[in-house]
N, C-alpha and C positions, 0 to 999 in steps of 0.2 A: 464209806472209806475203804481204803486198800485192804484193810483186815476183813471188813464185811464181804468184799468181793472175793477174797481167798476162801472165807468160809462158805459163801454161796457156791463157788465153783466146786469145792470139795464135796458138799452135800449133793450137788446135782450129779456127781459121779455114781451115786447109788451104790456105794461100796457094800460088799457082803463080807462075811466072815472068812471067805476064801481069799480075801485081797489083803495086801500088805502095803502100808504107807510109809515111806522112808523120808525122814527129815534130816537135813544136815544142820545148818544154822537156823535157830528158831526165832531170831529177832524179827519182831514185827509180823510174823505169820504163825508162830507156834500155837498160840492159843486158838486161833481160828481153824487150824488144822485138826488139833486134838479134839476140840468140841464137836467137830462134824465128821470125824473119820469112822466112828463106830458104825457097824460091828467089826470093821477091818482091824487087823493087828497094826500097831504103830511102833516103828523103830526109829532110833535116833543114831545116825552115823557121825562119829567124833573124828575129825580130820585134822586136829591140831592138838597141842598141849591143852589140857582141860582146865588147868588152874594156875594161879600165880604163886611161885614159891615164896616171893618176897612179901606177899599179902597174906600168908598163912602162918598160923601159930597153933599151939596146943588146943586152943578153944575155938578157933574160927578158920574157915577155909575161904579164900577168894577164887571162886570159879571163874573160868573164862566167860565173859558176858555173852558169847555166842551160844553157850550151852547152859547157862544158868538157869533159864526158864525150864527147859526139859528136865533138868535135875531136880528142880523144886516140884515138878508134877510127875515124879517117878512112879507113883501109883497108876497113872494113866498110860505109861510107857511099857510096852510088852518086852522090849529088849533094847539094848544099847550095843553098838558095834565099835570096836577099837581095832586099830590096824596091826598092833603087836601085843603079844602076851604080857609084856612088861607093863604097858598102859593099862591093860585089863586088870592085872593084879593090883596095881596102885589105885585105880579108880574103885575097885571093889573094897579095898581096905579104907579108903576115904569116906565112902558112903556109909560104912559100918561105923566108923569112928565119929564122923560129924553129923550123920543123920539118922543112925541107928537102923538102917534098913540094908537089905542085901538083894539088889535088883538083878535081873538076867542080864549079864555082860557077855558077849560073844566076841572072839577074835576073828576077823577076817581081813586078810592082808588087802591093802588098798590098791595093790598092783600084782602082776604076775608075769611070768616068763613062759614063752610057749616051748623053749627048748634050751638045753645046755649047749653052750658053744665052745668047741675045742679048736685050737689053732691047727692049720695045716702046714705051717712053717714056723721055725723057732721064733719065740718072742724077742723083741729087741732088748738086749742085755742091759740090766740096771735101769730100765725105763719105768717111769711112774706116770700115771694119769690121774687127774681130778676133773670132775665135771659138776657144775652147780650154776645157779644164778651168782653172778659176781657181785654179792651184797656184803654188807658189813659183817653179818653174823656168820658168814662162811669163812671169814679170816684167811682168804688166800694169800694175802701177803706173808702170813706165817709160814705157809708151805714154801713159798719162794725162798725165804730166809733159811728155812730148815734144809732145803735141797742145796743151797749155796754152802752151807756149813758142812753138810755130808760129803761134799766134793774133796774135802781135805782127806778123807778116808777111802771113798769110793770115787775115784777120779773120773769115771765115765757116766755117773748117775745123771739122769736127765728127767725133767718135768714138762708135760704137756697139759695146758689148762684149756678146758672146753667150757663154753658158756659166754653169756653176755650179761651186762648189768652195770648198775651206777658206779661200781668200784673199779671199772676197767682201767681209768686213767691211773688210779692210785697203785694198781698192780704193775702198770707199765713203768711207772716211776720207780717202784721197788726193784724191778728187773734192772732198770738202767743203773740205778745207784749201786747195785751189786755187781754190775758188769757181767750179768748172768744170761745176756741174750743168746749165747751160743748153745745153751742147754736148757733154758726155760723158755717155752714158747706159749703165746696166746693163740689158740686154735679157732676161736669164734664159736658159733653155734652150728652143730652138725648133727646128722643122723649117726648115732654111735653104736647102732646095732652090730656091726662087724668091726668095730674099732677096738673095743676093750681087749680082744684076743691078741693084739699086737704088743701089749704091755706086760710088764712082770708084777706090778703092784698098783694099788689104789690108795691114795692119800686124802685124808679129810681134816679140815681145821674147824669144822662146825661145832658149835657149842649148844646146839639144839637142833633135833631132827625128828619130825613126827614119824616118819617111816624111813624115808631115804630110798627113793627109787633107783638113784644111780648106784647106790651100795648094792642093791639087789641085782642090777644089771652086771655090776663088776664081778660078784661071785659067781654069777651064772656063766661067766667066761673064765671062772677059775682063779681070779685074782685074790691074792692075800690083801687085807685091808689094814691100814693104820688110821686110828682116830682116837678121839678123847672118849673117856668113859662117861658119857652123858646120855640122858634119855633122848630118844628111845631107839633110834635106827642102829647106832653102833652097837649097842648092847644086844640088839637083835641078830645082827649078822657077823659080829666078831666074837670068836671063841679065843680069848687071850692065850697067845703061845701055840695055838693050833692052826688058825688060818689068818694070823696077824696079831696086832697088838691094841689093846684097850689102855689108854694112858690116863691114869688117875690125875685129876687137877682139882684145885680148890680156889676160892675167891681171893686168897692171899697171894697166890702166884702173879708174878707179873708176865707180860708178853714174852720177855727174853727167856724166862724159865720154860715157858710152854713150847717155844721154838726149839730150845735145847733138848727137850724130852721128845719131840718129833724127829729131830736129827738123830738122837740116839737109837731110836727104833728103825729108822731107815737103815742105818749102818749095820745094826744087829741083823735085820732081815736079809740083807745082801752079803753079809760076811760070815754069818754063823749058822743061818737056818737052812733047812732043806726045802727049797721052794717047791719041789714036786709034791712033798707031803702037804704043804700049805695049800697047793692047787687042788689036790684031791679033797681036802676038808672043805674048802669053799664050795666045790661042786656038790658035795654031800649035803651041806646046809641049803644050798639053792634048791635042791630037789622038792623041798617042802612048799615051794612057791611056784611050781609049774602050774600053768592055767588049769589043768585037769583036777589038781589038788584043791585050788581055790574054788573051782566050780563045785566040787563036792561039798565045801563048807557052805556055799550059798544054797545048795540043794537041800541041805539039812535044815536050814532055816525056813525055806519055802514050804517044805513038806510037812513041817510041824504044825499040828493044828491044835 
């Protein structure tokens, strides 16, 4: 079987205690790897939200099925890796509450930046960027609506949308319905390495973000961020009122309320805040994610015997 083949392959590696085996999703292969990896250390990398909130109550937790097996076999796992401290803390609390154990959980960002980028010319005034897959959970239509409303107070505010995806036609329709084509643009998929520095702010409508590489890229170019107070990326990269805004939402809110909250923060950012201070705070947060810093975290894992 496939599982037997995987087990044979791992066993044939003749691993030693100096080796480390990293597993991401364990479905169909986890047992074979764990049974044949000794004496190597085994680590599990968690690249998504690890549980379902709707399926969790005081007595039971519904783990993400990609990670459920590795959680059930925690005594054979030397360490788990999460991308953010927020997820690390939550997973640690849940292991203790639902399983009565305290496994070794390490935070290592899933991405890094090689350098901080500073503009060599003025940023475009009142310009906003967003970048993502154009998918339902990113709620880019809300961003279009919020910017359109913000034009009532900030007459030259603009939004450029980078990315491709299944919702592109819906977003085009939203732009047309609001007659926003002059200031909201679909930019397609591009290399954004030197693009963020042209803008004054980054806007997110996402209601779930495991890490948020575009958020990291944005703060590495000094951009203030506006997004919802949801796990995990926004909470990692936004310090409310210091380099942007974390917007509290709940399940009772309708889409219109969320759009109004986004619009309020856009107007506040451009009319009341000191953008230079926000720029500096974003740069300060981004320093922790320089490649050299992330390498040190991996080095500490690898050297531990």
